BATORDO-114947 format. One record per atom (N, C-alpha, C): residue number from 1; chain; atom name; x negated, y negated, z. Coordinates in steps of 0.02 Angstrom, whole numbers. Layout:
N
- nr,kette,atom,x,y,z
- NUM,A,CA,X,Y,Z
...
% end
This chain:
239
- nr,kette,atom,x,y,z
- 1,A,N,-5773,-1275,2028
- 1,A,CA,-5680,-1308,2054
- 1,A,C,-5637,-1324,1981
- 2,A,N,-5582,-1282,1971
- 2,A,CA,-5576,-1299,1899
- 2,A,C,-5562,-1356,1883
- 3,A,N,-5567,-1367,1811
- 3,A,CA,-5536,-1449,1795
- 3,A,C,-5456,-1444,1807
- 4,A,N,-5459,-1481,1837
- 4,A,CA,-5376,-1514,1874
- 4,A,C,-5364,-1590,1841
- 5,A,N,-5370,-1617,1804
- 5,A,CA,-5360,-1675,1754
- 5,A,C,-5305,-1689,1749
- 6,A,N,-5268,-1632,1730
- 6,A,CA,-5194,-1610,1707
- 6,A,C,-5134,-1639,1759
- 7,A,N,-5170,-1621,1820
- 7,A,CA,-5126,-1617,1889
- 7,A,C,-5086,-1684,1891
- 8,A,N,-5030,-1693,1883
- 8,A,CA,-5003,-1750,1905
- 8,A,C,-4952,-1761,1967
- 9,A,N,-4928,-1708,1977
- 9,A,CA,-4900,-1687,2042
- 9,A,C,-4936,-1651,2097
- 10,A,N,-4911,-1652,2158
- 10,A,CA,-4937,-1598,2221
- 10,A,C,-4868,-1587,2250
- 11,A,N,-4863,-1545,2277
- 11,A,CA,-4818,-1521,2289
- 11,A,C,-4832,-1477,2370
- 12,A,N,-4817,-1490,2414
- 12,A,CA,-4827,-1458,2489
- 12,A,C,-4796,-1404,2501
- 13,A,N,-4822,-1343,2522
- 13,A,CA,-4798,-1336,2589
- 13,A,C,-4792,-1361,2646
- 14,A,N,-4741,-1346,2699
- 14,A,CA,-4747,-1381,2759
- 14,A,C,-4735,-1361,2816
- 15,A,N,-4716,-1318,2839
- 15,A,CA,-4724,-1271,2904
- 15,A,C,-4798,-1228,2905
- 16,A,N,-4826,-1259,2954
- 16,A,CA,-4891,-1238,2959
- 16,A,C,-4942,-1283,2905
- 17,A,N,-4945,-1311,2848
- 17,A,CA,-4982,-1346,2806
- 17,A,C,-4964,-1411,2829
- 18,A,N,-4913,-1436,2830
- 18,A,CA,-4916,-1482,2853
- 18,A,C,-4923,-1508,2915
- 19,A,N,-4871,-1481,2956
- 19,A,CA,-4858,-1489,3044
- 19,A,C,-4859,-1422,3061
- 20,A,N,-4865,-1438,3119
- 20,A,CA,-4904,-1390,3184
- 20,A,C,-4827,-1367,3195
- 21,A,N,-4798,-1326,3175
- 21,A,CA,-4727,-1307,3196
- 21,A,C,-4736,-1285,3269
- 22,A,N,-4807,-1216,3282
- 22,A,CA,-4817,-1174,3352
- 22,A,C,-4811,-1236,3407
- 23,A,N,-4858,-1269,3392
- 23,A,CA,-4884,-1326,3438
- 23,A,C,-4842,-1375,3458
- 24,A,N,-4792,-1378,3431
- 24,A,CA,-4745,-1429,3426
- 24,A,C,-4677,-1374,3476
- 25,A,N,-4668,-1363,3450
- 25,A,CA,-4616,-1318,3485
- 25,A,C,-4636,-1264,3568
- 26,A,N,-4691,-1278,3571
- 26,A,CA,-4741,-1233,3645
- 26,A,C,-4707,-1293,3680
- 27,A,N,-4741,-1367,3645
- 27,A,CA,-4737,-1433,3679
- 27,A,C,-4672,-1460,3725
- 28,A,N,-4619,-1440,3659
- 28,A,CA,-4556,-1470,3690
- 28,A,C,-4518,-1403,3745
- 29,A,N,-4508,-1345,3713
- 29,A,CA,-4491,-1293,3760
- 29,A,C,-4505,-1291,3840
- 30,A,N,-4589,-1306,3832
- 30,A,CA,-4609,-1310,3918
- 30,A,C,-4602,-1357,3967
- 31,A,N,-4577,-1427,3903
- 31,A,CA,-4554,-1474,3926
- 31,A,C,-4503,-1448,3984
- 32,A,N,-4455,-1422,3941
- 32,A,CA,-4376,-1393,3962
- 32,A,C,-4376,-1357,4018
- 33,A,N,-4431,-1304,4020
- 33,A,CA,-4432,-1261,4055
- 33,A,C,-4455,-1267,4135
- 34,A,N,-4498,-1332,4116
- 34,A,CA,-4525,-1361,4174
- 34,A,C,-4454,-1402,4236
- 35,A,N,-4411,-1434,4179
- 35,A,CA,-4363,-1476,4180
- 35,A,C,-4314,-1413,4250
- 36,A,N,-4312,-1359,4224
- 36,A,CA,-4250,-1298,4269
- 36,A,C,-4303,-1243,4275
- 37,A,N,-4359,-1274,4287
- 37,A,CA,-4396,-1220,4338
- 37,A,C,-4408,-1157,4316
- 38,A,N,-4413,-1134,4244
- 38,A,CA,-4416,-1089,4208
- 38,A,C,-4488,-1053,4169
- 39,A,N,-4554,-1022,4182
- 39,A,CA,-4605,-1014,4167
- 39,A,C,-4608,-954,4101
- 40,A,N,-4612,-952,4033
- 40,A,CA,-4613,-899,4019
- 40,A,C,-4689,-904,3956
- 41,A,N,-4719,-844,3918
- 41,A,CA,-4740,-861,3877
- 41,A,C,-4693,-896,3825
- 42,A,N,-4702,-975,3807
- 42,A,CA,-4664,-992,3763
- 42,A,C,-4705,-1015,3715
- 43,A,N,-4757,-965,3693
- 43,A,CA,-4803,-969,3645
- 43,A,C,-4763,-901,3614
- 44,A,N,-4738,-848,3642
- 44,A,CA,-4719,-802,3588
- 44,A,C,-4650,-823,3573
- 45,A,N,-4624,-852,3613
- 45,A,CA,-4558,-878,3616
- 45,A,C,-4542,-920,3523
- 46,A,N,-4604,-961,3560
- 46,A,CA,-4616,-1014,3458
- 46,A,C,-4606,-953,3413
- 47,A,N,-4654,-892,3409
- 47,A,CA,-4670,-853,3359
- 47,A,C,-4594,-805,3334
- 48,A,N,-4571,-805,3402
- 48,A,CA,-4521,-759,3386
- 48,A,C,-4433,-784,3356
- 49,A,N,-4433,-853,3397
- 49,A,CA,-4385,-905,3395
- 49,A,C,-4384,-905,3289
- 50,A,N,-4474,-921,3269
- 50,A,CA,-4479,-943,3194
- 50,A,C,-4460,-879,3165
- 51,A,N,-4476,-810,3197
- 51,A,CA,-4457,-748,3160
- 51,A,C,-4372,-749,3121
- 52,A,N,-4351,-763,3183
- 52,A,CA,-4282,-764,3148
- 52,A,C,-4268,-805,3090
- 53,A,N,-4284,-864,3067
- 53,A,CA,-4291,-897,2993
- 53,A,C,-4310,-853,2960
- 54,A,N,-4363,-808,2950
- 54,A,CA,-4377,-763,2888
- 54,A,C,-4348,-703,2894
- 55,A,N,-4311,-690,2948
- 55,A,CA,-4258,-632,2960
- 55,A,C,-4194,-661,2908
- 56,A,N,-4210,-709,2908
- 56,A,CA,-4148,-730,2884
- 56,A,C,-4120,-740,2789
- 57,A,N,-4195,-777,2781
- 57,A,CA,-4226,-795,2752
- 57,A,C,-4231,-751,2695
- 58,A,N,-4242,-664,2710
- 58,A,CA,-4273,-589,2690
- 58,A,C,-4189,-578,2666
- 59,A,N,-4139,-575,2712
- 59,A,CA,-4079,-555,2717
- 59,A,C,-4058,-579,2654
- 60,A,N,-4057,-655,2638
- 60,A,CA,-4020,-684,2610
- 60,A,C,-4050,-655,2505
- 61,A,N,-4110,-663,2515
- 61,A,CA,-4145,-651,2438
- 61,A,C,-4142,-588,2425
- 62,A,N,-4118,-540,2479
- 62,A,CA,-4105,-465,2471
- 62,A,C,-4026,-451,2457
- 63,A,N,-3979,-525,2441
- 63,A,CA,-3917,-521,2435
- 63,A,C,-3886,-479,2474
- 64,A,N,-3913,-474,2565
- 64,A,CA,-3858,-428,2624
- 64,A,C,-3819,-507,2638
- 65,A,N,-3845,-570,2627
- 65,A,CA,-3804,-618,2648
- 65,A,C,-3807,-699,2608
- 66,A,N,-3764,-734,2636
- 66,A,CA,-3769,-797,2580
- 66,A,C,-3833,-827,2611
- 67,A,N,-3837,-866,2554
- 67,A,CA,-3895,-930,2582
- 67,A,C,-3875,-956,2622
- 68,A,N,-3908,-1008,2683
- 68,A,CA,-3904,-1019,2749
- 68,A,C,-3968,-1076,2744
- 69,A,N,-3937,-1120,2756
- 69,A,CA,-3961,-1179,2816
- 69,A,C,-4026,-1159,2849
- 70,A,N,-4072,-1169,2850
- 70,A,CA,-4118,-1150,2905
- 70,A,C,-4108,-1175,2981
- 71,A,N,-4073,-1227,2952
- 71,A,CA,-4048,-1267,3058
- 71,A,C,-3984,-1194,3090
- 72,A,N,-3963,-1170,3044
- 72,A,CA,-3908,-1112,3034
- 72,A,C,-3940,-1039,3068
- 73,A,N,-4007,-1033,3025
- 73,A,CA,-4019,-981,3049
- 73,A,C,-4067,-965,3124
- 74,A,N,-4101,-1048,3118
- 74,A,CA,-4128,-1054,3194
- 74,A,C,-4090,-1062,3246
- 75,A,N,-4050,-1084,3223
- 75,A,CA,-3979,-1057,3307
- 75,A,C,-3951,-1018,3319
- 76,A,N,-3939,-972,3277
- 76,A,CA,-3943,-897,3270
- 76,A,C,-3981,-856,3316
- 77,A,N,-4049,-867,3298
- 77,A,CA,-4096,-843,3338
- 77,A,C,-4107,-864,3414
- 78,A,N,-4091,-911,3407
- 78,A,CA,-4090,-961,3484
- 78,A,C,-4064,-925,3536
- 79,A,N,-3990,-915,3499
- 79,A,CA,-3919,-896,3532
- 79,A,C,-3965,-839,3549
- 80,A,N,-4010,-787,3521
- 80,A,CA,-4007,-726,3559
- 80,A,C,-4060,-721,3612
- 81,A,N,-4124,-765,3607
- 81,A,CA,-4153,-797,3637
- 81,A,C,-4134,-798,3698
- 82,A,N,-4114,-870,3691
- 82,A,CA,-4100,-909,3763
- 82,A,C,-4091,-863,3829
- 83,A,N,-4052,-805,3830
- 83,A,CA,-4053,-781,3908
- 83,A,C,-4111,-721,3917
- 84,A,N,-4160,-690,3868
- 84,A,CA,-4202,-685,3866
- 84,A,C,-4268,-712,3902
- 85,A,N,-4281,-790,3891
- 85,A,CA,-4301,-842,3928
- 85,A,C,-4306,-889,3960
- 86,A,N,-4233,-885,3986
- 86,A,CA,-4220,-928,4047
- 86,A,C,-4193,-997,4017
- 87,A,N,-4179,-994,3957
- 87,A,CA,-4139,-1056,3940
- 87,A,C,-4055,-1059,3944
- 88,A,N,-4057,-1001,3967
- 88,A,CA,-3938,-994,3962
- 88,A,C,-3932,-1042,4030
- 89,A,N,-3981,-1079,4056
- 89,A,CA,-3989,-1139,4104
- 89,A,C,-3955,-1208,4076
- 90,A,N,-3971,-1178,4032
- 90,A,CA,-3980,-1274,3974
- 90,A,C,-3919,-1277,3956
- 91,A,N,-3873,-1352,3964
- 91,A,CA,-3827,-1359,3923
- 91,A,C,-3814,-1355,3851
- 92,A,N,-3753,-1352,3832
- 92,A,CA,-3734,-1334,3763
- 92,A,C,-3787,-1400,3724
- 93,A,N,-3786,-1466,3731
- 93,A,CA,-3790,-1484,3712
- 93,A,C,-3860,-1504,3697
- 94,A,N,-3902,-1488,3755
- 94,A,CA,-3983,-1469,3756
- 94,A,C,-4008,-1426,3719
- 95,A,N,-3980,-1356,3722
- 95,A,CA,-4010,-1330,3656
- 95,A,C,-3973,-1338,3597
- 96,A,N,-3945,-1396,3563
- 96,A,CA,-3930,-1416,3509
- 96,A,C,-3993,-1444,3485
- 97,A,N,-4010,-1502,3531
- 97,A,CA,-4076,-1566,3535
- 97,A,C,-4134,-1513,3533
- 98,A,N,-4126,-1448,3571
- 98,A,CA,-4221,-1394,3552
- 98,A,C,-4204,-1380,3485
- 99,A,N,-4119,-1357,3466
- 99,A,CA,-4142,-1342,3380
- 99,A,C,-4145,-1361,3343
- 100,A,N,-4149,-1441,3366
- 100,A,CA,-4172,-1513,3300
- 100,A,C,-4244,-1514,3301
- 101,A,N,-4297,-1481,3366
- 101,A,CA,-4360,-1478,3366
- 101,A,C,-4379,-1471,3294
- 102,A,N,-4365,-1431,3260
- 102,A,CA,-4393,-1424,3191
- 102,A,C,-4376,-1487,3143
- 103,A,N,-4339,-1544,3171
- 103,A,CA,-4347,-1592,3118
- 103,A,C,-4395,-1654,3158
- 104,A,N,-4398,-1627,3217
- 104,A,CA,-4460,-1689,3245
- 104,A,C,-4543,-1645,3268
- 105,A,N,-4554,-1588,3212
- 105,A,CA,-4627,-1576,3215
- 105,A,C,-4679,-1629,3192
- 106,A,N,-4743,-1612,3225
- 106,A,CA,-4780,-1657,3237
- 106,A,C,-4835,-1638,3175
- 107,A,N,-4859,-1683,3125
- 107,A,CA,-4921,-1685,3061
- 107,A,C,-4970,-1654,3108
- 108,A,N,-5025,-1622,3089
- 108,A,CA,-5089,-1607,3072
- 108,A,C,-5109,-1699,3077
- 109,A,N,-5192,-1678,3115
- 109,A,CA,-5213,-1747,3129
- 109,A,C,-5240,-1787,3055
- 110,A,N,-5237,-1740,3019
- 110,A,CA,-5261,-1782,2938
- 110,A,C,-5179,-1786,2900
- 111,A,N,-5149,-1763,2929
- 111,A,CA,-5105,-1754,2864
- 111,A,C,-5062,-1821,2841
- 112,A,N,-5053,-1864,2864
- 112,A,CA,-5036,-1948,2864
- 112,A,C,-5074,-1955,2803
- 113,A,N,-5149,-1974,2833
- 113,A,CA,-5206,-2002,2788
- 113,A,C,-5205,-1957,2754
- 114,A,N,-5221,-1911,2736
- 114,A,CA,-5240,-1882,2669
- 114,A,C,-5170,-1883,2616
- 115,A,N,-5126,-1883,2645
- 115,A,CA,-5085,-1892,2593
- 115,A,C,-5055,-1947,2570
- 116,A,N,-5056,-1998,2603
- 116,A,CA,-5074,-2078,2586
- 116,A,C,-5131,-2074,2535
- 117,A,N,-5176,-2063,2543
- 117,A,CA,-5231,-2063,2484
- 117,A,C,-5229,-2014,2441
- 118,A,N,-5184,-1973,2430
- 118,A,CA,-5150,-1919,2383
- 118,A,C,-5095,-1955,2344
- 119,A,N,-5071,-2000,2378
- 119,A,CA,-5004,-2019,2334
- 119,A,C,-5028,-2084,2299
- 120,A,N,-5076,-2106,2322
- 120,A,CA,-5127,-2166,2275
- 120,A,C,-5130,-2140,2206
- 121,A,N,-5129,-2082,2184
- 121,A,CA,-5183,-2052,2120
- 121,A,C,-5085,-2014,2079
- 122,A,N,-5060,-1982,2127
- 122,A,CA,-5004,-1914,2132
- 122,A,C,-4943,-1951,2138
- 123,A,N,-4906,-1905,2122
- 123,A,CA,-4831,-1881,2135
- 123,A,C,-4834,-1822,2184
- 124,A,N,-4820,-1870,2247
- 124,A,CA,-4816,-1807,2313
- 124,A,C,-4770,-1774,2339
- 125,A,N,-4761,-1727,2361
- 125,A,CA,-4674,-1706,2381
- 125,A,C,-4671,-1654,2421
- 126,A,N,-4612,-1626,2432
- 126,A,CA,-4612,-1560,2501
- 126,A,C,-4605,-1509,2428
- 127,A,N,-4606,-1440,2447
- 127,A,CA,-4596,-1381,2400
- 127,A,C,-4572,-1330,2473
- 128,A,N,-4536,-1348,2508
- 128,A,CA,-4494,-1290,2579
- 128,A,C,-4452,-1262,2564
- 129,A,N,-4449,-1195,2601
- 129,A,CA,-4401,-1159,2631
- 129,A,C,-4372,-1231,2672
- 130,A,N,-4371,-1263,2723
- 130,A,CA,-4332,-1297,2745
- 130,A,C,-4277,-1329,2702
- 131,A,N,-4221,-1365,2751
- 131,A,CA,-4146,-1399,2736
- 131,A,C,-4188,-1442,2721
- 132,A,N,-4161,-1496,2648
- 132,A,CA,-4175,-1543,2637
- 132,A,C,-4158,-1605,2682
- 133,A,N,-4102,-1594,2727
- 133,A,CA,-4094,-1668,2779
- 133,A,C,-4147,-1644,2833
- 134,A,N,-4185,-1591,2872
- 134,A,CA,-4234,-1574,2908
- 134,A,C,-4292,-1599,2864
- 135,A,N,-4316,-1590,2810
- 135,A,CA,-4379,-1620,2801
- 135,A,C,-4369,-1692,2782
- 136,A,N,-4320,-1741,2779
- 136,A,CA,-4319,-1813,2757
- 136,A,C,-4325,-1831,2832
- 137,A,N,-4282,-1797,2877
- 137,A,CA,-4289,-1834,2969
- 137,A,C,-4370,-1817,2984
- 138,A,N,-4384,-1771,2978
- 138,A,CA,-4466,-1749,2984
- 138,A,C,-4497,-1779,2955
- 139,A,N,-4489,-1805,2900
- 139,A,CA,-4547,-1863,2849
- 139,A,C,-4534,-1929,2886
- 140,A,N,-4471,-1939,2895
- 140,A,CA,-4456,-2000,2930
- 140,A,C,-4502,-2025,3000
- 141,A,N,-4499,-1981,3066
- 141,A,CA,-4523,-1961,3130
- 141,A,C,-4588,-1943,3116
- 142,A,N,-4612,-1917,3073
- 142,A,CA,-4700,-1905,3067
- 142,A,C,-4728,-1967,3023
- 143,A,N,-4695,-1989,2995
- 143,A,CA,-4734,-2061,2943
- 143,A,C,-4768,-2005,2887
- 144,A,N,-4713,-1953,2863
- 144,A,CA,-4751,-1924,2799
- 144,A,C,-4720,-1955,2736
- 145,A,N,-4755,-1991,2693
- 145,A,CA,-4756,-2031,2633
- 145,A,C,-4733,-1989,2568
- 146,A,N,-4683,-1964,2582
- 146,A,CA,-4662,-1927,2489
- 146,A,C,-4631,-1953,2454
- 147,A,N,-4643,-1946,2408
- 147,A,CA,-4608,-1978,2339
- 147,A,C,-4537,-1936,2337
- 148,A,N,-4534,-1858,2337
- 148,A,CA,-4480,-1829,2327
- 148,A,C,-4485,-1788,2375
- 149,A,N,-4408,-1755,2403
- 149,A,CA,-4422,-1699,2441
- 149,A,C,-4387,-1656,2403
- 150,A,N,-4411,-1585,2425
- 150,A,CA,-4382,-1531,2377
- 150,A,C,-4375,-1495,2427
- 151,A,N,-4308,-1459,2448
- 151,A,CA,-4334,-1389,2493
- 151,A,C,-4285,-1332,2462
- 152,A,N,-4265,-1289,2492
- 152,A,CA,-4224,-1228,2489
- 152,A,C,-4142,-1239,2458
- 153,A,N,-4119,-1302,2493
- 153,A,CA,-4053,-1333,2497
- 153,A,C,-4062,-1357,2413
- 154,A,N,-4117,-1360,2374
- 154,A,CA,-4124,-1386,2297
- 154,A,C,-4114,-1348,2264
- 155,A,N,-4115,-1291,2257
- 155,A,CA,-4120,-1222,2218
- 155,A,C,-4081,-1162,2239
- 156,A,N,-4053,-1209,2311
- 156,A,CA,-4009,-1111,2349
- 156,A,C,-4034,-1063,2331
- 157,A,N,-4073,-1048,2354
- 157,A,CA,-4146,-997,2369
- 157,A,C,-4206,-1028,2388
- 158,A,N,-4244,-971,2386
- 158,A,CA,-4322,-989,2448
- 158,A,C,-4366,-946,2417
- 159,A,N,-4399,-985,2418
- 159,A,CA,-4502,-957,2412
- 159,A,C,-4489,-872,2446
- 160,A,N,-4514,-840,2402
- 160,A,CA,-4531,-845,2319
- 160,A,C,-4485,-855,2269
- 161,A,N,-4429,-844,2291
- 161,A,CA,-4393,-841,2207
- 161,A,C,-4423,-885,2141
- 162,A,N,-4434,-879,2098
- 162,A,CA,-4467,-905,2045
- 162,A,C,-4433,-972,2032
- 163,A,N,-4380,-964,2036
- 163,A,CA,-4327,-1041,2015
- 163,A,C,-4356,-1087,2063
- 164,A,N,-4368,-1084,2129
- 164,A,CA,-4401,-1123,2167
- 164,A,C,-4447,-1160,2133
- 165,A,N,-4504,-1128,2123
- 165,A,CA,-4581,-1149,2076
- 165,A,C,-4575,-1178,2024
- 166,A,N,-4505,-1136,1996
- 166,A,CA,-4506,-1184,1918
- 166,A,C,-4447,-1232,1943
- 167,A,N,-4405,-1218,1964
- 167,A,CA,-4362,-1279,1977
- 167,A,C,-4405,-1344,1998
- 168,A,N,-4444,-1357,2054
- 168,A,CA,-4496,-1415,2057
- 168,A,C,-4506,-1420,2002
- 169,A,N,-4539,-1388,1953
- 169,A,CA,-4586,-1427,1905
- 169,A,C,-4520,-1464,1855
- 170,A,N,-4460,-1444,1842
- 170,A,CA,-4406,-1451,1806
- 170,A,C,-4372,-1512,1824
- 171,A,N,-4364,-1533,1901
- 171,A,CA,-4353,-1576,1917
- 171,A,C,-4381,-1637,1931
- 172,A,N,-4457,-1617,1924
- 172,A,CA,-4531,-1662,1922
- 172,A,C,-4512,-1695,1843
- 173,A,N,-4511,-1648,1794
- 173,A,CA,-4504,-1666,1721
- 173,A,C,-4578,-1655,1713
- 174,A,N,-4587,-1618,1723
- 174,A,CA,-4666,-1595,1702
- 174,A,C,-4686,-1529,1677
- 175,A,N,-4715,-1495,1662
- 175,A,CA,-4752,-1451,1659
- 175,A,C,-4783,-1399,1691
- 176,A,N,-4786,-1326,1723
- 176,A,CA,-4795,-1301,1775
- 176,A,C,-4886,-1325,1758
- 177,A,N,-4920,-1331,1736
- 177,A,CA,-4987,-1335,1757
- 177,A,C,-4989,-1411,1772
- 178,A,N,-4949,-1463,1774
- 178,A,CA,-4949,-1513,1764
- 178,A,C,-4946,-1530,1866
- 179,A,N,-4913,-1453,1884
- 179,A,CA,-4895,-1445,1963
- 179,A,C,-4944,-1429,2004
- 180,A,N,-4974,-1447,2041
- 180,A,CA,-5006,-1396,2110
- 180,A,C,-4963,-1386,2162
- 181,A,N,-4947,-1314,2195
- 181,A,CA,-4935,-1313,2263
- 181,A,C,-4990,-1319,2296
- 182,A,N,-4996,-1340,2359
- 182,A,CA,-5050,-1359,2416
- 182,A,C,-5001,-1301,2478
- 183,A,N,-5054,-1262,2495
- 183,A,CA,-5032,-1234,2571
- 183,A,C,-5090,-1223,2598
- 184,A,N,-5072,-1167,2639
- 184,A,CA,-5109,-1156,2714
- 184,A,C,-5123,-1078,2698
- 185,A,N,-5039,-1041,2647
- 185,A,CA,-5036,-971,2656
- 185,A,C,-5060,-949,2583
- 186,A,N,-5107,-893,2586
- 186,A,CA,-5117,-876,2507
- 186,A,C,-5061,-856,2467
- 187,A,N,-5024,-815,2518
- 187,A,CA,-4945,-768,2492
- 187,A,C,-4928,-842,2443
- 188,A,N,-4908,-892,2466
- 188,A,CA,-4852,-947,2422
- 188,A,C,-4901,-966,2352
- 189,A,N,-4966,-970,2381
- 189,A,CA,-4991,-997,2306
- 189,A,C,-5026,-935,2252
- 190,A,N,-5021,-880,2286
- 190,A,CA,-5027,-840,2233
- 190,A,C,-4941,-820,2188
- 191,A,N,-4894,-824,2226
- 191,A,CA,-4839,-840,2185
- 191,A,C,-4821,-887,2162
- 192,A,N,-4851,-926,2159
- 192,A,CA,-4862,-994,2128
- 192,A,C,-4899,-1006,2049
- 193,A,N,-4943,-977,2070
- 193,A,CA,-4998,-958,2016
- 193,A,C,-4964,-912,1953
- 194,A,N,-4923,-875,2002
- 194,A,CA,-4895,-830,1951
- 194,A,C,-4856,-857,1895
- 195,A,N,-4814,-918,1908
- 195,A,CA,-4769,-960,1852
- 195,A,C,-4818,-1001,1819
- 196,A,N,-4877,-1011,1843
- 196,A,CA,-4925,-1065,1811
- 196,A,C,-4938,-1125,1839
- 197,A,N,-4933,-1133,1904
- 197,A,CA,-4953,-1174,1927
- 197,A,C,-5014,-1198,1955
- 198,A,N,-5038,-1233,1985
- 198,A,CA,-5094,-1245,1995
- 198,A,C,-5100,-1240,2063
- 199,A,N,-5164,-1228,2102
- 199,A,CA,-5156,-1197,2180
- 199,A,C,-5214,-1257,2219
- 200,A,N,-5185,-1278,2278
- 200,A,CA,-5237,-1310,2327
- 200,A,C,-5226,-1254,2408
- 201,A,N,-5285,-1241,2426
- 201,A,CA,-5284,-1208,2487
- 201,A,C,-5318,-1246,2502
- 202,A,N,-5265,-1246,2569
- 202,A,CA,-5291,-1298,2641
- 202,A,C,-5290,-1240,2707
- 203,A,N,-5338,-1253,2728
- 203,A,CA,-5352,-1207,2789
- 203,A,C,-5312,-1227,2851
- 204,A,N,-5268,-1182,2878
- 204,A,CA,-5265,-1205,2968
- 204,A,C,-5270,-1161,3010
- 205,A,N,-5348,-1153,3040
- 205,A,CA,-5339,-1090,3078
- 205,A,C,-5290,-1118,3138
- 206,A,N,-5272,-1154,3162
- 206,A,CA,-5243,-1163,3217
- 206,A,C,-5160,-1133,3239
- 207,A,N,-5143,-1146,3162
- 207,A,CA,-5045,-1152,3146
- 207,A,C,-5018,-1078,3198
- 208,A,N,-5078,-1042,3217
- 208,A,CA,-5016,-977,3269
- 208,A,C,-5043,-968,3331
- 209,A,N,-5076,-1048,3336
- 209,A,CA,-5131,-1028,3423
- 209,A,C,-5174,-974,3448
- 210,A,N,-5136,-972,3508
- 210,A,CA,-5169,-881,3521
- 210,A,C,-5137,-835,3528
- 211,A,N,-5079,-825,3469
- 211,A,CA,-5021,-797,3466
- 211,A,C,-5064,-722,3443
- 212,A,N,-5129,-717,3415
- 212,A,CA,-5152,-647,3379
- 212,A,C,-5123,-649,3305
- 213,A,N,-5075,-697,3284
- 213,A,CA,-5051,-699,3206
- 213,A,C,-5107,-708,3172
- 214,A,N,-5136,-673,3126
- 214,A,CA,-5186,-702,3086
- 214,A,C,-5180,-753,3013
- 215,A,N,-5216,-813,3025
- 215,A,CA,-5196,-883,2987
- 215,A,C,-5260,-849,2924
- 216,A,N,-5232,-863,2853
- 216,A,CA,-5270,-880,2807
- 216,A,C,-5337,-928,2805
- 217,A,N,-5386,-888,2807
- 217,A,CA,-5440,-929,2829
- 217,A,C,-5498,-929,2769
- 218,A,N,-5492,-880,2716
- 218,A,CA,-5530,-887,2653
- 218,A,C,-5483,-887,2589
- 219,A,N,-5511,-934,2552
- 219,A,CA,-5458,-922,2483
- 219,A,C,-5491,-875,2462
- 220,A,N,-5444,-841,2416
- 220,A,CA,-5476,-790,2346
- 220,A,C,-5493,-829,2297
- 221,A,N,-5514,-791,2249
- 221,A,CA,-5559,-828,2183
- 221,A,C,-5508,-857,2136
- 222,A,N,-5445,-840,2154
- 222,A,CA,-5405,-876,2094
- 222,A,C,-5361,-938,2118
- 223,A,N,-5378,-949,2178
- 223,A,CA,-5375,-1014,2189
- 223,A,C,-5393,-1073,2162
- 224,A,N,-5360,-1147,2135
- 224,A,CA,-5392,-1191,2094
- 224,A,C,-5445,-1224,2134
- 225,A,N,-5438,-1271,2198
- 225,A,CA,-5459,-1295,2224
- 225,A,C,-5454,-1266,2320
- 226,A,N,-5506,-1261,2349
- 226,A,CA,-5502,-1254,2423
- 226,A,C,-5521,-1309,2456
- 227,A,N,-5484,-1321,2528
- 227,A,CA,-5511,-1391,2571
- 227,A,C,-5479,-1359,2619
- 228,A,N,-5551,-1413,2667
- 228,A,CA,-5528,-1401,2758
- 228,A,C,-5481,-1427,2774
- 229,A,N,-5439,-1488,2749
- 229,A,CA,-5397,-1527,2758
- 229,A,C,-5376,-1556,2711
- 230,A,N,-5318,-1604,2759
- 230,A,CA,-5277,-1650,2675
- 230,A,C,-5354,-1703,2651
- 231,A,N,-5379,-1718,2705
- 231,A,CA,-5416,-1780,2672
- 231,A,C,-5462,-1743,2621
- 232,A,N,-5501,-1713,2650
- 232,A,CA,-5535,-1678,2600
- 232,A,C,-5530,-1650,2526
- 233,A,N,-5447,-1629,2539
- 233,A,CA,-5414,-1622,2487
- 233,A,C,-5405,-1670,2436
- 234,A,N,-5389,-1720,2475
- 234,A,CA,-5378,-1791,2441
- 234,A,C,-5447,-1796,2385
- 235,A,N,-5515,-1797,2421
- 235,A,CA,-5578,-1800,2419
- 235,A,C,-5599,-1765,2341
- 236,A,N,-5568,-1714,2340
- 236,A,CA,-5585,-1643,2309
- 236,A,C,-5541,-1653,2235
- 237,A,N,-5473,-1703,2256
- 237,A,CA,-5442,-1705,2187
- 237,A,C,-5458,-1787,2160
- 238,A,N,-5504,-1811,2199
- 238,A,CA,-5516,-1862,2136
- 238,A,C,-5475,-1932,2196
- 239,A,N,-5451,-1916,2244
- 239,A,CA,-5391,-1991,2272
- 239,A,C,-5435,-2008,2319
% end
């Protein structure tokens, strides 16, 4: 493992790394489906709903539309999917509540304990493409002990735009090599490394459930530290 003694802050990708977005959505929408006697492949629904956010983010980064909050992009895709998945029987208020499920995502079992350990030694925070308010609500609901919340809203852009990574370094008042990005997604870490940040890879094999989407399971040789979960990351970072 690389010498990481100069790291002072660790910022985390959130969706999939800290919280189980797919599992949470499947549980909530399944309960709604039971309520209105609708049965569908809710894993497929979760993946396609999430894809709406990725499509919106890509359009904004390509200059095809203005920056939007994740809540807005999720709502746009939910409106498109509701008929296909039988959710048009829900009231407008029920759909709005469902759209806020992204604020209520459940952490992985090791997330809170691992973050609390890391917090004793490092500044810890988010570096997510989610909205700042969404991330604050999620933290309150899930007991995530962030020192700082930084989302796409902080920079009016999305990863992998360099101004997100470098903007986080600037807001923290550190140099790039003093900040580590921790994520379950190698693409995120590869981009962070381009701009001088340190990298921590955390394996989340169940992020996509049985959808057939492949999670990143093996770190590449350029990753600074590889961990099986947040508790393991804390141990390897001396926390």
